[in-house]
C-alpha positions, 0 to 999 in steps of 0.5 A: 550492496550493488547486488542487493540494490539490483535485487531490490529493484527486481522486487519492485518491478515484480510487484508492479508486473503482477499487480498490473497483470491482475488489473489489466488481464485478471483472468489471464493472471488468475490462470497463471497464479494457479488457484482454481478455487475462488476461495483461494483469493481470500488467502491471497488477500490475507497474505497481502494485508499481513505483508503490509502490516509486517512492513509497518511493524518493522518500520515502527520497531526500527523507529523509522517514522518518516519512512513509515509515513511514505510507506503508509501513503503509498499503501493508501492505494490498498483501501482505495482499490478495495473501495473501487473493487466493491463498487465495480463488482456488485457491492453497494457504494454506501458499504464501499465508502463506509468500510473501505473509503473510511479506511482510506481516509484514516490511512491518508490521515495517518500518513499525513501526521507521520510525514508532518511530524517527521518533516525536516526543519526548514532553515531559519533566516539569519537576521541581518546585522 
């Protein structure tokens, strides 16, 4: 189990490293990625979205609704980031909010509902005798 935990942390670290590399040094990260044709980024986005969907599917099939709520909450950064990317790279604010902003709101509502429905019960006060 120790090796699996270490490998799990490495996966997390790699995700943060690559994600931050693209945000902080996009041109350098893109060159290191190896895609010359900009259309290749459609594949990258498609794979990212499929990975998110498969993560949610696994948790749904395993009936791990609380874990799913936390994953959905964490992954709300995807439509929020997409919204900001559209706004800051030539798209209109209206379109960004209509498509990606509304998706972000839906994702956040879903996370809230999942977490609320699976919240541990609070201990009830024992009446004094």
